[in-house]
Z-matrix of the N, CA and C atoms (Angstrom, degrees):
N
C 1 1.453
C 2 1.530 1 108.33
N 3 1.307 2 116.52 1 139.36
C 4 1.461 3 121.58 2 -177.90
C 5 1.534 4 110.10 3 -100.98
N 6 1.331 5 115.84 4 59.08
C 7 1.461 6 121.65 5 -177.67
C 8 1.521 7 109.00 6 -107.72
N 9 1.314 8 116.69 7 123.14
C 10 1.461 9 122.38 8 179.89
C 11 1.527 10 111.42 9 -54.58
N 12 1.316 11 117.49 10 -47.26
C 13 1.463 12 119.82 11 -176.58
C 14 1.526 13 111.98 12 -70.59
N 15 1.325 14 118.66 13 -34.07
C 16 1.467 15 120.31 14 174.73
C 17 1.529 16 109.74 15 -63.16
N 18 1.327 17 117.07 16 -38.11
C 19 1.470 18 120.82 17 177.51
C 20 1.530 19 110.91 18 -66.26
N 21 1.329 20 117.56 19 -36.94
C 22 1.470 21 120.72 20 176.18
C 23 1.526 22 109.84 21 -65.50
N 24 1.315 23 117.91 22 -45.26
C 25 1.469 24 121.85 23 178.20
C 26 1.519 25 110.41 24 -57.80
N 27 1.325 26 116.90 25 -43.22
C 28 1.463 27 122.08 26 -177.64
C 29 1.525 28 113.05 27 -75.76
N 30 1.334 29 117.84 28 -8.13
C 31 1.454 30 121.07 29 -179.40
C 32 1.515 31 114.15 30 84.58
N 33 1.332 32 117.37 31 6.84
C 34 1.468 33 121.03 32 178.80
C 35 1.524 34 111.65 33 -72.47
N 36 1.321 35 116.50 34 -26.81
C 37 1.465 36 123.18 35 176.07
C 38 1.525 37 106.16 36 -122.36
N 39 1.337 38 117.70 37 127.57
C 40 1.468 39 119.45 38 -178.13
C 41 1.523 40 112.26 39 -68.88
N 42 1.332 41 114.84 40 151.59
C 43 1.457 42 121.51 41 176.48
C 44 1.524 43 107.78 42 -151.18
N 45 1.320 44 114.97 43 162.90
C 46 1.463 45 120.46 44 174.54
C 47 1.525 46 106.67 45 -95.88
N 48 1.316 47 115.60 46 101.32
C 49 1.461 48 121.43 47 -174.67
C 50 1.521 49 111.25 48 -69.39
N 51 1.332 50 115.33 49 136.46
C 52 1.454 51 122.24 50 174.72
C 53 1.527 52 111.28 51 -105.98
N 54 1.342 53 116.50 52 -28.26
C 55 1.466 54 121.01 53 -175.68
C 56 1.514 55 108.15 54 -167.92
N 57 1.341 56 114.77 55 148.38
C 58 1.456 57 119.50 56 173.32
C 59 1.517 58 109.12 57 -155.80
N 60 1.323 59 115.20 58 139.32
C 61 1.457 60 121.57 59 168.13
C 62 1.526 61 106.86 60 -141.48
N 63 1.326 62 117.77 61 -166.67
C 64 1.465 63 119.75 62 -174.96
C 65 1.531 64 113.51 63 -67.64
N 66 1.336 65 118.39 64 -19.58
C 67 1.468 66 121.77 65 -176.78
C 68 1.521 67 115.08 66 -115.16
N 69 1.325 68 116.92 67 -19.01
C 70 1.468 69 121.83 68 -166.67
C 71 1.520 70 110.50 69 -130.16
N 72 1.320 71 115.84 70 144.71
C 73 1.458 72 122.07 71 171.14
C 74 1.528 73 106.77 72 -131.48
N 75 1.321 74 116.46 73 134.16
C 76 1.469 75 120.88 74 178.62
C 77 1.518 76 108.29 75 -130.49
N 78 1.326 77 115.89 76 138.57
C 79 1.461 78 120.52 77 -177.92
C 80 1.521 79 110.19 78 -147.28
N 81 1.323 80 115.48 79 157.52
C 82 1.457 81 121.81 80 -179.21
C 83 1.521 82 110.14 81 -74.84
N 84 1.328 83 116.07 82 136.02
C 85 1.463 84 122.87 83 177.84
C 86 1.524 85 109.30 84 -66.85
N 87 1.332 86 117.03 85 139.13
C 88 1.473 87 120.43 86 -179.55
C 89 1.523 88 112.62 87 -79.49
N 90 1.330 89 117.27 88 -13.67
C 91 1.470 90 121.34 89 177.42
C 92 1.532 91 108.19 90 -133.11
N 93 1.331 92 117.56 91 68.09
C 94 1.467 93 120.25 92 -173.06
C 95 1.523 94 113.63 93 -64.54
N 96 1.329 95 115.43 94 144.40
C 97 1.456 96 122.82 95 177.18
C 98 1.524 97 111.24 96 -106.06
N 99 1.330 98 116.04 97 11.42
C 100 1.464 99 124.32 98 175.36
C 101 1.522 100 105.68 99 -151.10
N 102 1.326 101 118.32 100 164.92
C 103 1.470 102 118.92 101 178.77
C 104 1.530 103 112.87 102 -54.23
N 105 1.336 104 116.74 103 -35.63
C 106 1.461 105 121.19 104 173.59
C 107 1.520 106 107.70 105 -125.30
N 108 1.334 107 115.92 106 125.03
C 109 1.465 108 120.68 107 173.83
C 110 1.514 109 107.62 108 -139.20
N 111 1.317 110 114.65 109 117.34
C 112 1.459 111 122.30 110 -178.71
C 113 1.521 112 108.13 111 -121.57
N 114 1.324 113 115.69 112 137.36
C 115 1.460 114 121.17 113 174.43
C 116 1.512 115 108.66 114 -100.16
N 117 1.321 116 116.20 115 132.27
C 118 1.457 117 122.39 116 -179.65
C 119 1.519 118 107.18 117 -116.89
N 120 1.341 119 115.61 118 123.88
C 121 1.465 120 120.30 119 -173.85
C 122 1.526 121 110.97 120 -132.49
N 123 1.328 122 115.81 121 149.71
C 124 1.463 123 118.12 122 171.66
C 125 1.529 124 108.97 123 -76.05
N 126 1.312 125 116.64 124 145.49
C 127 1.467 126 119.55 125 175.85
C 128 1.525 127 110.69 126 -68.84
N 129 1.308 128 116.14 127 -31.14
C 130 1.467 129 121.05 128 174.35
C 131 1.530 130 107.84 129 -72.55
N 132 1.329 131 117.14 130 133.85
C 133 1.467 132 118.96 131 179.09
C 134 1.529 133 109.63 132 -72.77
N 135 1.319 134 114.71 133 116.16
C 136 1.466 135 123.59 134 172.64
C 137 1.521 136 104.00 135 -126.81
N 138 1.313 137 118.47 136 124.26
C 139 1.462 138 121.75 137 -170.04
C 140 1.525 139 114.12 138 -64.67
N 141 1.323 140 117.92 139 -39.20
C 142 1.465 141 120.65 140 -176.40
C 143 1.524 142 108.82 141 -170.62
N 144 1.327 143 116.45 142 -178.64
C 145 1.464 144 120.33 143 175.20
C 146 1.528 145 111.06 144 -58.20
N 147 1.323 146 117.07 145 -32.36
C 148 1.465 147 120.81 146 179.22
C 149 1.522 148 112.45 147 -65.63
N 150 1.328 149 117.66 148 -18.10
C 151 1.466 150 121.90 149 -179.26
C 152 1.527 151 112.57 150 -98.38
N 153 1.328 152 117.76 151 4.73
C 154 1.459 153 120.49 152 176.32
C 155 1.527 154 108.27 153 -75.83
N 156 1.324 155 115.26 154 129.87
C 157 1.466 156 121.80 155 -177.61
C 158 1.530 157 109.15 156 -128.24
N 159 1.301 158 116.16 157 174.56
C 160 1.460 159 120.25 158 175.77
C 161 1.529 160 110.72 159 -60.53
N 162 1.326 161 117.09 160 -30.36
C 163 1.464 162 121.59 161 -178.39
C 164 1.528 163 113.37 162 -74.78
N 165 1.338 164 118.39 163 -28.03
C 166 1.470 165 119.61 164 -177.45
C 167 1.534 166 113.52 165 -116.90
N 168 1.322 167 117.75 166 3.33
C 169 1.473 168 121.25 167 -176.84
C 170 1.519 169 112.72 168 -64.85
N 171 1.332 170 117.72 169 -23.02
C 172 1.460 171 119.32 170 -179.72
C 173 1.524 172 112.02 171 -61.29
N 174 1.322 173 118.09 172 -32.88
C 175 1.471 174 119.69 173 179.52
C 176 1.529 175 110.61 174 -69.08
N 177 1.323 176 117.84 175 -31.86
C 178 1.467 177 120.86 176 176.34
C 179 1.527 178 109.35 177 -66.71
N 180 1.318 179 117.37 178 -41.27
C 181 1.467 180 121.05 179 176.30
C 182 1.523 181 110.11 180 -61.77
N 183 1.323 182 117.73 181 -40.68
C 184 1.466 183 121.17 182 178.45
C 185 1.524 184 111.12 183 -65.01
N 186 1.328 185 116.80 184 -37.77
C 187 1.468 186 120.68 185 176.85
C 188 1.524 187 109.68 186 -61.90
N 189 1.326 188 116.87 187 -47.80
C 190 1.465 189 119.57 188 -178.18
C 191 1.528 190 111.80 189 -67.54
N 192 1.319 191 117.68 190 -29.03
C 193 1.466 192 120.13 191 174.94
C 194 1.531 193 110.70 192 -70.59
N 195 1.335 194 118.01 193 -31.07
C 196 1.469 195 122.33 194 -178.23
C 197 1.528 196 113.06 195 -84.22
N 198 1.318 197 118.58 196 -24.54
C 199 1.466 198 121.36 197 -174.30
C 200 1.528 199 113.14 198 -55.38
N 201 1.332 200 121.35 199 -45.63
C 202 1.466 201 118.66 200 179.50
C 203 1.533 202 113.24 201 -59.39
N 204 1.324 203 117.83 202 -38.32
C 205 1.468 204 121.30 203 177.99
C 206 1.526 205 110.28 204 -67.52
N 207 1.322 206 117.27 205 -43.46
C 208 1.461 207 121.10 206 179.98
C 209 1.525 208 109.82 207 -60.81
N 210 1.330 209 116.64 208 -45.41
C 211 1.467 210 121.10 209 179.38
C 212 1.523 211 110.82 210 -62.75
N 213 1.317 212 117.41 211 -46.23
C 214 1.472 213 120.80 212 -179.93
C 215 1.523 214 111.50 213 -62.99
N 216 1.333 215 116.57 214 -43.47
C 217 1.466 216 120.34 215 179.43
C 218 1.525 217 111.96 216 -63.98
N 219 1.344 218 117.08 217 -25.98
C 220 1.464 219 121.63 218 178.15
C 221 1.521 220 112.21 219 -84.26
N 222 1.335 221 116.44 220 -0.83
C 223 1.457 222 120.32 221 177.52
C 224 1.510 223 114.99 222 87.98
N 225 1.321 224 117.10 223 11.01
C 226 1.458 225 120.19 224 177.32
C 227 1.520 226 107.53 225 -78.21
N 228 1.336 227 117.02 226 117.23
C 229 1.456 228 120.91 227 -171.58
C 230 1.529 229 114.65 228 -114.37
N 231 1.319 230 118.96 229 -21.31
C 232 1.461 231 119.73 230 -170.33
C 233 1.528 232 112.28 231 -120.15
N 234 1.310 233 116.91 232 27.12
C 235 1.462 234 120.81 233 179.15
C 236 1.515 235 112.93 234 112.03
N 237 1.306 236 114.79 235 161.87
C 238 1.461 237 121.50 236 -178.88
C 239 1.523 238 109.10 237 -157.53
N 240 1.316 239 114.96 238 167.80
C 241 1.466 240 122.46 239 178.51
C 242 1.526 241 107.85 240 -117.41
N 243 1.333 242 117.03 241 141.74
C 244 1.460 243 122.41 242 175.50
C 245 1.518 244 107.56 243 -118.69
N 246 1.332 245 115.86 244 127.19
C 247 1.467 246 121.27 245 -176.48
C 248 1.522 247 109.29 246 -131.79
N 249 1.325 248 116.65 247 141.16
C 250 1.460 249 122.28 248 169.55
C 251 1.522 250 108.09 249 -132.37
N 252 1.303 251 115.86 250 120.66
C 253 1.459 252 121.40 251 177.01
C 254 1.527 253 108.59 252 -87.12
N 255 1.325 254 116.46 253 137.90
C 256 1.461 255 120.79 254 -177.14
C 257 1.523 256 109.55 255 -132.31
N 258 1.322 257 116.21 256 108.58
C 259 1.449 258 121.47 257 175.93
C 260 1.519 259 114.35 258 89.60
N 261 1.326 260 116.10 259 172.06
C 262 1.466 261 121.51 260 -174.16
C 263 1.527 262 114.47 261 -64.27
N 264 1.322 263 119.11 262 -37.50
C 265 1.463 264 119.77 263 -179.86
C 266 1.526 265 112.04 264 -67.41
N 267 1.317 266 117.41 265 -22.96
C 268 1.460 267 121.90 266 177.21
C 269 1.533 268 111.65 267 -94.30
N 270 1.345 269 116.48 268 2.59
C 271 1.470 270 123.00 269 179.20
C 272 1.519 271 112.49 270 66.00
N 273 1.326 272 117.71 271 39.16
C 274 1.460 273 120.21 272 173.47
C 275 1.521 274 107.46 273 -70.07
N 276 1.330 275 117.11 274 109.34
C 277 1.463 276 121.25 275 -174.02
C 278 1.521 277 112.94 276 -90.23
N 279 1.329 278 118.49 277 -24.78
C 280 1.459 279 122.09 278 177.48
C 281 1.519 280 107.34 279 -119.85
N 282 1.306 281 116.29 280 124.77
C 283 1.466 282 121.57 281 -175.95
C 284 1.529 283 110.48 282 -83.59
N 285 1.326 284 114.91 283 59.20
C 286 1.467 285 123.60 284 174.27
C 287 1.519 286 104.27 285 -144.69
N 288 1.318 287 116.98 286 123.92
C 289 1.459 288 121.51 287 -178.06
C 290 1.517 289 110.08 288 -48.25
N 291 1.319 290 115.93 289 129.48
C 292 1.459 291 119.78 290 177.57
C 293 1.517 292 110.13 291 -153.12
N 294 1.330 293 113.46 292 152.34
C 295 1.456 294 121.60 293 179.99
C 296 1.518 295 107.77 294 -122.60
N 297 1.325 296 115.69 295 129.62
C 298 1.461 297 121.74 296 176.81
C 299 1.521 298 108.29 297 -91.33
N 300 1.325 299 116.69 298 127.97
C 301 1.461 300 121.82 299 168.33
C 302 1.520 301 105.62 300 -101.05
N 303 1.323 302 117.58 301 119.99
C 304 1.465 303 122.53 302 178.81
C 305 1.516 304 108.98 303 -118.87
N 306 1.311 305 116.42 304 131.65
C 307 1.462 306 119.88 305 178.92
C 308 1.506 307 111.99 306 -172.37
N 309 1.310 308 114.88 307 -163.61
C 310 1.456 309 121.09 308 179.52
C 311 1.515 310 114.09 309 93.39
N 312 1.327 311 117.18 310 -0.30
C 313 1.470 312 123.03 311 177.84
C 314 1.524 313 107.41 312 -167.14
N 315 1.323 314 115.65 313 167.96
C 316 1.473 315 121.06 314 173.77
C 317 1.523 316 107.99 315 -64.36
N 318 1.321 317 117.30 316 122.76
C 319 1.456 318 122.29 317 178.98
C 320 1.525 319 109.87 318 -93.04
N 321 1.300 320 115.59 319 155.55
C 322 1.470 321 120.73 320 177.82
C 323 1.522 322 109.61 321 -67.14
N 324 1.322 323 115.67 322 146.26
C 325 1.471 324 119.43 323 173.65
C 326 1.521 325 111.25 324 -71.87
N 327 1.315 326 116.49 325 -24.56
C 328 1.463 327 121.35 326 -178.09
C 329 1.518 328 109.58 327 -72.76
N 330 1.312 329 116.45 328 131.95
C 331 1.443 330 121.55 329 -178.63
C 332 1.527 331 113.65 330 -101.24
N 333 1.306 332 118.40 331 -13.37
C 334 1.470 333 119.04 332 -177.92
C 335 1.506 334 110.20 333 -131.97
């Protein structure tokens, strides 16, 4: 599979790891849009939110259970934003489900 995030999970492309367990890999974004920006991805390849099913939804629950720990370990203390882009109109650039944790400063209220 020619998936950038699968290659990062496999160690074929280096990344600055923020968290890892048997189901989840999290790493710092190379072009952050906030003082702290971490991408959290399932190790299982799931293309996007549209590909979440009853059979694989448990990994999404595990991601959301891990996000507060990942944010705290990254030093985010006063809140954060979690975003997942789905499809071309949302500018999903990598076709592997991922969640952006953004924090470390006051974020804009504007989302677009």
